[in-house]
Chimera marker file (.cmm) of the C-alpha trace (Angstrom):
<marker_set name="trace">
<marker id="1" x="-0.941" y="-21.945" z="7.402" r="1" g="1" b="0" radius="0.5"/>
<marker id="2" x="2.379" y="-20.164" z="6.974" r="1" g="1" b="0" radius="0.5"/>
<marker id="3" x="3.705" y="-17.866" z="9.699" r="1" g="1" b="0" radius="0.5"/>
<marker id="4" x="3.742" y="-15.007" z="7.158" r="1" g="1" b="0" radius="0.5"/>
<marker id="5" x="0.055" y="-15.568" z="6.391" r="1" g="1" b="0" radius="0.5"/>
<marker id="6" x="-0.798" y="-15.580" z="10.098" r="1" g="1" b="0" radius="0.5"/>
<marker id="7" x="1.051" y="-12.290" z="10.568" r="1" g="1" b="0" radius="0.5"/>
<marker id="8" x="-0.693" y="-10.752" z="7.548" r="1" g="1" b="0" radius="0.5"/>
<marker id="9" x="-4.167" y="-11.818" z="8.670" r="1" g="1" b="0" radius="0.5"/>
<marker id="10" x="-3.557" y="-10.674" z="12.264" r="1" g="1" b="0" radius="0.5"/>
<marker id="11" x="-2.468" y="-7.232" z="11.022" r="1" g="1" b="0" radius="0.5"/>
<marker id="12" x="-5.404" y="-7.107" z="8.603" r="1" g="1" b="0" radius="0.5"/>
<marker id="13" x="-7.896" y="-7.847" z="11.391" r="1" g="1" b="0" radius="0.5"/>
<marker id="14" x="-6.213" y="-5.248" z="13.598" r="1" g="1" b="0" radius="0.5"/>
<marker id="15" x="-6.641" y="-2.398" z="11.084" r="1" g="1" b="0" radius="0.5"/>
<marker id="16" x="-9.822" y="-3.433" z="9.233" r="1" g="1" b="0" radius="0.5"/>
<marker id="17" x="-12.290" y="-1.806" z="11.634" r="1" g="1" b="0" radius="0.5"/>
<marker id="18" x="-15.368" y="-1.823" z="9.386" r="1" g="1" b="0" radius="0.5"/>
<marker id="19" x="-16.127" y="1.782" z="10.262" r="1" g="1" b="0" radius="0.5"/>
<marker id="20" x="-19.304" y="3.385" z="8.984" r="1" g="1" b="0" radius="0.5"/>
<marker id="21" x="-18.798" y="5.381" z="5.755" r="1" g="1" b="0" radius="0.5"/>
<marker id="22" x="-15.210" y="4.240" z="5.254" r="1" g="1" b="0" radius="0.5"/>
<marker id="23" x="-13.845" y="2.560" z="2.130" r="1" g="1" b="0" radius="0.5"/>
<marker id="24" x="-11.181" y="-0.112" z="2.430" r="1" g="1" b="0" radius="0.5"/>
<marker id="25" x="-9.040" y="-1.854" z="-0.168" r="1" g="1" b="0" radius="0.5"/>
<marker id="26" x="-5.834" y="-3.839" z="-0.254" r="1" g="1" b="0" radius="0.5"/>
<marker id="27" x="-2.743" y="-2.927" z="-2.212" r="1" g="1" b="0" radius="0.5"/>
<marker id="28" x="0.168" y="-5.215" z="-2.991" r="1" g="1" b="0" radius="0.5"/>
<marker id="29" x="3.396" y="-3.667" z="-4.263" r="1" g="1" b="0" radius="0.5"/>
<marker id="30" x="5.946" y="-5.722" z="-6.165" r="1" g="1" b="0" radius="0.5"/>
<marker id="31" x="8.915" y="-3.672" z="-4.999" r="1" g="1" b="0" radius="0.5"/>
<marker id="32" x="11.914" y="-4.281" z="-7.255" r="1" g="1" b="0" radius="0.5"/>
<marker id="33" x="13.959" y="-1.633" z="-5.434" r="1" g="1" b="0" radius="0.5"/>
<marker id="34" x="14.047" y="-3.677" z="-2.208" r="1" g="1" b="0" radius="0.5"/>
<marker id="35" x="13.380" y="-7.093" z="-3.791" r="1" g="1" b="0" radius="0.5"/>
<marker id="36" x="10.203" y="-7.778" z="-1.813" r="1" g="1" b="0" radius="0.5"/>
<marker id="37" x="6.417" y="-7.802" z="-1.854" r="1" g="1" b="0" radius="0.5"/>
<marker id="38" x="4.635" y="-5.392" z="0.480" r="1" g="1" b="0" radius="0.5"/>
<marker id="39" x="0.981" y="-5.665" z="1.531" r="1" g="1" b="0" radius="0.5"/>
<marker id="40" x="-0.997" y="-2.576" z="2.566" r="1" g="1" b="0" radius="0.5"/>
<marker id="41" x="-4.534" y="-1.908" z="3.767" r="1" g="1" b="0" radius="0.5"/>
<marker id="42" x="-5.811" y="1.485" z="2.680" r="1" g="1" b="0" radius="0.5"/>
<marker id="43" x="-8.764" y="3.212" z="4.320" r="1" g="1" b="0" radius="0.5"/>
<marker id="44" x="-10.541" y="6.361" z="3.224" r="1" g="1" b="0" radius="0.5"/>
<marker id="45" x="-13.343" y="8.171" z="4.975" r="1" g="1" b="0" radius="0.5"/>
<marker id="46" x="-16.291" y="9.218" z="2.827" r="1" g="1" b="0" radius="0.5"/>
<marker id="47" x="-15.806" y="12.606" z="1.131" r="1" g="1" b="0" radius="0.5"/>
<marker id="48" x="-12.191" y="12.983" z="2.282" r="1" g="1" b="0" radius="0.5"/>
<marker id="49" x="-9.053" y="13.007" z="0.149" r="1" g="1" b="0" radius="0.5"/>
<marker id="50" x="-6.642" y="11.762" z="2.793" r="1" g="1" b="0" radius="0.5"/>
<marker id="51" x="-5.997" y="8.057" z="2.608" r="1" g="1" b="0" radius="0.5"/>
<marker id="52" x="-4.813" y="6.060" z="5.597" r="1" g="1" b="0" radius="0.5"/>
<marker id="53" x="-2.354" y="3.346" z="4.627" r="1" g="1" b="0" radius="0.5"/>
<marker id="54" x="-1.375" y="0.551" z="6.998" r="1" g="1" b="0" radius="0.5"/>
<marker id="55" x="1.616" y="-1.721" z="6.395" r="1" g="1" b="0" radius="0.5"/>
<marker id="56" x="0.455" y="-5.297" z="6.856" r="1" g="1" b="0" radius="0.5"/>
<marker id="57" x="3.397" y="-7.418" z="5.758" r="1" g="1" b="0" radius="0.5"/>
<marker id="58" x="6.625" y="-7.383" z="3.793" r="1" g="1" b="0" radius="0.5"/>
<marker id="59" x="8.004" y="-10.645" z="2.427" r="1" g="1" b="0" radius="0.5"/>
<marker id="60" x="11.081" y="-11.385" z="0.320" r="1" g="1" b="0" radius="0.5"/>
<marker id="61" x="10.595" y="-11.980" z="-3.385" r="1" g="1" b="0" radius="0.5"/>
<marker id="62" x="9.725" y="-15.666" z="-3.505" r="1" g="1" b="0" radius="0.5"/>
<marker id="63" x="6.932" y="-16.494" z="-5.926" r="1" g="1" b="0" radius="0.5"/>
<marker id="64" x="5.786" y="-19.652" z="-4.121" r="1" g="1" b="0" radius="0.5"/>
<marker id="65" x="5.634" y="-17.851" z="-0.769" r="1" g="1" b="0" radius="0.5"/>
<marker id="66" x="3.847" y="-14.896" z="-2.380" r="1" g="1" b="0" radius="0.5"/>
<marker id="67" x="1.245" y="-17.105" z="-4.089" r="1" g="1" b="0" radius="0.5"/>
<marker id="68" x="0.460" y="-18.942" z="-0.835" r="1" g="1" b="0" radius="0.5"/>
<marker id="69" x="0.199" y="-15.739" z="1.227" r="1" g="1" b="0" radius="0.5"/>
<marker id="70" x="-2.008" y="-14.155" z="-1.445" r="1" g="1" b="0" radius="0.5"/>
<marker id="71" x="-4.267" y="-17.232" z="-1.541" r="1" g="1" b="0" radius="0.5"/>
<marker id="72" x="-4.621" y="-17.151" z="2.257" r="1" g="1" b="0" radius="0.5"/>
<marker id="73" x="-5.480" y="-13.437" z="2.134" r="1" g="1" b="0" radius="0.5"/>
<marker id="74" x="-8.093" y="-13.939" z="-0.598" r="1" g="1" b="0" radius="0.5"/>
<marker id="75" x="-9.656" y="-16.785" z="1.395" r="1" g="1" b="0" radius="0.5"/>
<marker id="76" x="-9.874" y="-14.473" z="4.424" r="1" g="1" b="0" radius="0.5"/>
<marker id="77" x="-11.461" y="-11.396" z="2.796" r="1" g="1" b="0" radius="0.5"/>
<marker id="78" x="-13.418" y="-10.289" z="-0.248" r="1" g="1" b="0" radius="0.5"/>
<marker id="79" x="-11.885" y="-6.781" z="-0.374" r="1" g="1" b="0" radius="0.5"/>
<marker id="80" x="-10.643" y="-5.606" z="-3.743" r="1" g="1" b="0" radius="0.5"/>
<marker id="81" x="-6.894" y="-5.823" z="-4.293" r="1" g="1" b="0" radius="0.5"/>
<marker id="82" x="-4.852" y="-3.324" z="-6.286" r="1" g="1" b="0" radius="0.5"/>
<marker id="83" x="-1.521" y="-4.556" z="-7.623" r="1" g="1" b="0" radius="0.5"/>
<marker id="84" x="1.392" y="-2.182" z="-8.225" r="1" g="1" b="0" radius="0.5"/>
<marker id="85" x="4.852" y="-2.748" z="-9.617" r="1" g="1" b="0" radius="0.5"/>
<marker id="86" x="7.814" y="-0.435" z="-9.089" r="1" g="1" b="0" radius="0.5"/>
<marker id="87" x="8.978" y="-1.091" z="-12.655" r="1" g="1" b="0" radius="0.5"/>
<marker id="88" x="5.900" y="0.812" z="-13.833" r="1" g="1" b="0" radius="0.5"/>
<marker id="89" x="5.790" y="3.924" z="-11.660" r="1" g="1" b="0" radius="0.5"/>
<marker id="90" x="3.406" y="6.620" z="-12.840" r="1" g="1" b="0" radius="0.5"/>
<marker id="91" x="4.440" y="10.283" z="-12.774" r="1" g="1" b="0" radius="0.5"/>
<marker id="92" x="1.580" y="12.532" z="-11.618" r="1" g="1" b="0" radius="0.5"/>
<marker id="93" x="1.938" y="14.729" z="-14.730" r="1" g="1" b="0" radius="0.5"/>
<marker id="94" x="3.645" y="17.688" z="-13.123" r="1" g="1" b="0" radius="0.5"/>
<marker id="95" x="6.137" y="17.851" z="-10.271" r="1" g="1" b="0" radius="0.5"/>
<marker id="96" x="4.393" y="18.296" z="-6.926" r="1" g="1" b="0" radius="0.5"/>
<marker id="97" x="5.874" y="21.365" z="-5.238" r="1" g="1" b="0" radius="0.5"/>
<marker id="98" x="3.223" y="22.146" z="-2.603" r="1" g="1" b="0" radius="0.5"/>
<marker id="99" x="1.070" y="19.457" z="-0.993" r="1" g="1" b="0" radius="0.5"/>
<marker id="100" x="-0.334" y="20.145" z="2.466" r="1" g="1" b="0" radius="0.5"/>
<marker id="101" x="-2.137" y="16.789" z="2.653" r="1" g="1" b="0" radius="0.5"/>
<marker id="102" x="1.039" y="14.699" z="2.617" r="1" g="1" b="0" radius="0.5"/>
<marker id="103" x="3.255" y="16.742" z="4.920" r="1" g="1" b="0" radius="0.5"/>
<marker id="104" x="4.805" y="19.175" z="2.447" r="1" g="1" b="0" radius="0.5"/>
<marker id="105" x="3.969" y="22.396" z="4.276" r="1" g="1" b="0" radius="0.5"/>
<marker id="106" x="6.649" y="24.314" z="2.463" r="1" g="1" b="0" radius="0.5"/>
<marker id="107" x="7.750" y="24.456" z="-1.129" r="1" g="1" b="0" radius="0.5"/>
<marker id="108" x="9.625" y="21.447" z="-2.491" r="1" g="1" b="0" radius="0.5"/>
<marker id="109" x="10.776" y="23.310" z="-5.575" r="1" g="1" b="0" radius="0.5"/>
<marker id="110" x="13.128" y="21.213" z="-7.669" r="1" g="1" b="0" radius="0.5"/>
<marker id="111" x="16.498" y="22.655" z="-8.613" r="1" g="1" b="0" radius="0.5"/>
<marker id="112" x="18.212" y="22.088" z="-11.906" r="1" g="1" b="0" radius="0.5"/>
<marker id="113" x="21.335" y="19.949" z="-11.866" r="1" g="1" b="0" radius="0.5"/>
<marker id="114" x="23.530" y="23.026" z="-12.517" r="1" g="1" b="0" radius="0.5"/>
<marker id="115" x="22.500" y="24.676" z="-9.188" r="1" g="1" b="0" radius="0.5"/>
<link id1="1" id2="2" r="1" g="1" b="0" radius="0.2"/>
<link id1="2" id2="3" r="1" g="1" b="0" radius="0.2"/>
<link id1="3" id2="4" r="1" g="1" b="0" radius="0.2"/>
<link id1="4" id2="5" r="1" g="1" b="0" radius="0.2"/>
<link id1="5" id2="6" r="1" g="1" b="0" radius="0.2"/>
<link id1="6" id2="7" r="1" g="1" b="0" radius="0.2"/>
<link id1="7" id2="8" r="1" g="1" b="0" radius="0.2"/>
<link id1="8" id2="9" r="1" g="1" b="0" radius="0.2"/>
<link id1="9" id2="10" r="1" g="1" b="0" radius="0.2"/>
<link id1="10" id2="11" r="1" g="1" b="0" radius="0.2"/>
<link id1="11" id2="12" r="1" g="1" b="0" radius="0.2"/>
<link id1="12" id2="13" r="1" g="1" b="0" radius="0.2"/>
<link id1="13" id2="14" r="1" g="1" b="0" radius="0.2"/>
<link id1="14" id2="15" r="1" g="1" b="0" radius="0.2"/>
<link id1="15" id2="16" r="1" g="1" b="0" radius="0.2"/>
<link id1="16" id2="17" r="1" g="1" b="0" radius="0.2"/>
<link id1="17" id2="18" r="1" g="1" b="0" radius="0.2"/>
<link id1="18" id2="19" r="1" g="1" b="0" radius="0.2"/>
<link id1="19" id2="20" r="1" g="1" b="0" radius="0.2"/>
<link id1="20" id2="21" r="1" g="1" b="0" radius="0.2"/>
<link id1="21" id2="22" r="1" g="1" b="0" radius="0.2"/>
<link id1="22" id2="23" r="1" g="1" b="0" radius="0.2"/>
<link id1="23" id2="24" r="1" g="1" b="0" radius="0.2"/>
<link id1="24" id2="25" r="1" g="1" b="0" radius="0.2"/>
<link id1="25" id2="26" r="1" g="1" b="0" radius="0.2"/>
<link id1="26" id2="27" r="1" g="1" b="0" radius="0.2"/>
<link id1="27" id2="28" r="1" g="1" b="0" radius="0.2"/>
<link id1="28" id2="29" r="1" g="1" b="0" radius="0.2"/>
<link id1="29" id2="30" r="1" g="1" b="0" radius="0.2"/>
<link id1="30" id2="31" r="1" g="1" b="0" radius="0.2"/>
<link id1="31" id2="32" r="1" g="1" b="0" radius="0.2"/>
<link id1="32" id2="33" r="1" g="1" b="0" radius="0.2"/>
<link id1="33" id2="34" r="1" g="1" b="0" radius="0.2"/>
<link id1="34" id2="35" r="1" g="1" b="0" radius="0.2"/>
<link id1="35" id2="36" r="1" g="1" b="0" radius="0.2"/>
<link id1="36" id2="37" r="1" g="1" b="0" radius="0.2"/>
<link id1="37" id2="38" r="1" g="1" b="0" radius="0.2"/>
<link id1="38" id2="39" r="1" g="1" b="0" radius="0.2"/>
<link id1="39" id2="40" r="1" g="1" b="0" radius="0.2"/>
<link id1="40" id2="41" r="1" g="1" b="0" radius="0.2"/>
<link id1="41" id2="42" r="1" g="1" b="0" radius="0.2"/>
<link id1="42" id2="43" r="1" g="1" b="0" radius="0.2"/>
<link id1="43" id2="44" r="1" g="1" b="0" radius="0.2"/>
<link id1="44" id2="45" r="1" g="1" b="0" radius="0.2"/>
<link id1="45" id2="46" r="1" g="1" b="0" radius="0.2"/>
<link id1="46" id2="47" r="1" g="1" b="0" radius="0.2"/>
<link id1="47" id2="48" r="1" g="1" b="0" radius="0.2"/>
<link id1="48" id2="49" r="1" g="1" b="0" radius="0.2"/>
<link id1="49" id2="50" r="1" g="1" b="0" radius="0.2"/>
<link id1="50" id2="51" r="1" g="1" b="0" radius="0.2"/>
<link id1="51" id2="52" r="1" g="1" b="0" radius="0.2"/>
<link id1="52" id2="53" r="1" g="1" b="0" radius="0.2"/>
<link id1="53" id2="54" r="1" g="1" b="0" radius="0.2"/>
<link id1="54" id2="55" r="1" g="1" b="0" radius="0.2"/>
<link id1="55" id2="56" r="1" g="1" b="0" radius="0.2"/>
<link id1="56" id2="57" r="1" g="1" b="0" radius="0.2"/>
<link id1="57" id2="58" r="1" g="1" b="0" radius="0.2"/>
<link id1="58" id2="59" r="1" g="1" b="0" radius="0.2"/>
<link id1="59" id2="60" r="1" g="1" b="0" radius="0.2"/>
<link id1="60" id2="61" r="1" g="1" b="0" radius="0.2"/>
<link id1="61" id2="62" r="1" g="1" b="0" radius="0.2"/>
<link id1="62" id2="63" r="1" g="1" b="0" radius="0.2"/>
<link id1="63" id2="64" r="1" g="1" b="0" radius="0.2"/>
<link id1="64" id2="65" r="1" g="1" b="0" radius="0.2"/>
<link id1="65" id2="66" r="1" g="1" b="0" radius="0.2"/>
<link id1="66" id2="67" r="1" g="1" b="0" radius="0.2"/>
<link id1="67" id2="68" r="1" g="1" b="0" radius="0.2"/>
<link id1="68" id2="69" r="1" g="1" b="0" radius="0.2"/>
<link id1="69" id2="70" r="1" g="1" b="0" radius="0.2"/>
<link id1="70" id2="71" r="1" g="1" b="0" radius="0.2"/>
<link id1="71" id2="72" r="1" g="1" b="0" radius="0.2"/>
<link id1="72" id2="73" r="1" g="1" b="0" radius="0.2"/>
<link id1="73" id2="74" r="1" g="1" b="0" radius="0.2"/>
<link id1="74" id2="75" r="1" g="1" b="0" radius="0.2"/>
<link id1="75" id2="76" r="1" g="1" b="0" radius="0.2"/>
<link id1="76" id2="77" r="1" g="1" b="0" radius="0.2"/>
<link id1="77" id2="78" r="1" g="1" b="0" radius="0.2"/>
<link id1="78" id2="79" r="1" g="1" b="0" radius="0.2"/>
<link id1="79" id2="80" r="1" g="1" b="0" radius="0.2"/>
<link id1="80" id2="81" r="1" g="1" b="0" radius="0.2"/>
<link id1="81" id2="82" r="1" g="1" b="0" radius="0.2"/>
<link id1="82" id2="83" r="1" g="1" b="0" radius="0.2"/>
<link id1="83" id2="84" r="1" g="1" b="0" radius="0.2"/>
<link id1="84" id2="85" r="1" g="1" b="0" radius="0.2"/>
<link id1="85" id2="86" r="1" g="1" b="0" radius="0.2"/>
<link id1="86" id2="87" r="1" g="1" b="0" radius="0.2"/>
<link id1="87" id2="88" r="1" g="1" b="0" radius="0.2"/>
<link id1="88" id2="89" r="1" g="1" b="0" radius="0.2"/>
<link id1="89" id2="90" r="1" g="1" b="0" radius="0.2"/>
<link id1="90" id2="91" r="1" g="1" b="0" radius="0.2"/>
<link id1="91" id2="92" r="1" g="1" b="0" radius="0.2"/>
<link id1="92" id2="93" r="1" g="1" b="0" radius="0.2"/>
<link id1="93" id2="94" r="1" g="1" b="0" radius="0.2"/>
<link id1="94" id2="95" r="1" g="1" b="0" radius="0.2"/>
<link id1="95" id2="96" r="1" g="1" b="0" radius="0.2"/>
<link id1="96" id2="97" r="1" g="1" b="0" radius="0.2"/>
<link id1="97" id2="98" r="1" g="1" b="0" radius="0.2"/>
<link id1="98" id2="99" r="1" g="1" b="0" radius="0.2"/>
<link id1="99" id2="100" r="1" g="1" b="0" radius="0.2"/>
<link id1="100" id2="101" r="1" g="1" b="0" radius="0.2"/>
<link id1="101" id2="102" r="1" g="1" b="0" radius="0.2"/>
<link id1="102" id2="103" r="1" g="1" b="0" radius="0.2"/>
<link id1="103" id2="104" r="1" g="1" b="0" radius="0.2"/>
<link id1="104" id2="105" r="1" g="1" b="0" radius="0.2"/>
<link id1="105" id2="106" r="1" g="1" b="0" radius="0.2"/>
<link id1="106" id2="107" r="1" g="1" b="0" radius="0.2"/>
<link id1="107" id2="108" r="1" g="1" b="0" radius="0.2"/>
<link id1="108" id2="109" r="1" g="1" b="0" radius="0.2"/>
<link id1="109" id2="110" r="1" g="1" b="0" radius="0.2"/>
<link id1="110" id2="111" r="1" g="1" b="0" radius="0.2"/>
<link id1="111" id2="112" r="1" g="1" b="0" radius="0.2"/>
<link id1="112" id2="113" r="1" g="1" b="0" radius="0.2"/>
<link id1="113" id2="114" r="1" g="1" b="0" radius="0.2"/>
<link id1="114" id2="115" r="1" g="1" b="0" radius="0.2"/>
</marker_set>
């Protein structure tokens, strides 16, 4: 097994606590901005909006390495995996100017470029 896979699985086992009434899923981001793949474990308590996201591993963009690490992860767990790509970012519809759940306790009003 690759060292990257061992690191990923060790981090996964560290954060996947199998808590009662919690939902877990994996997310893999193909990050073109930093030329890497990043693996996350996301956990959400029942009836809560706040999502806990744990960084599991970041590897350079190498398709053979990525395929092997992904295969090792899928052999280790049956959790669902969500794939995201930074070339296809989704705008939330309107600009978020006040969001207490993600640390924006004050207005983040956007200014026009002429200001």
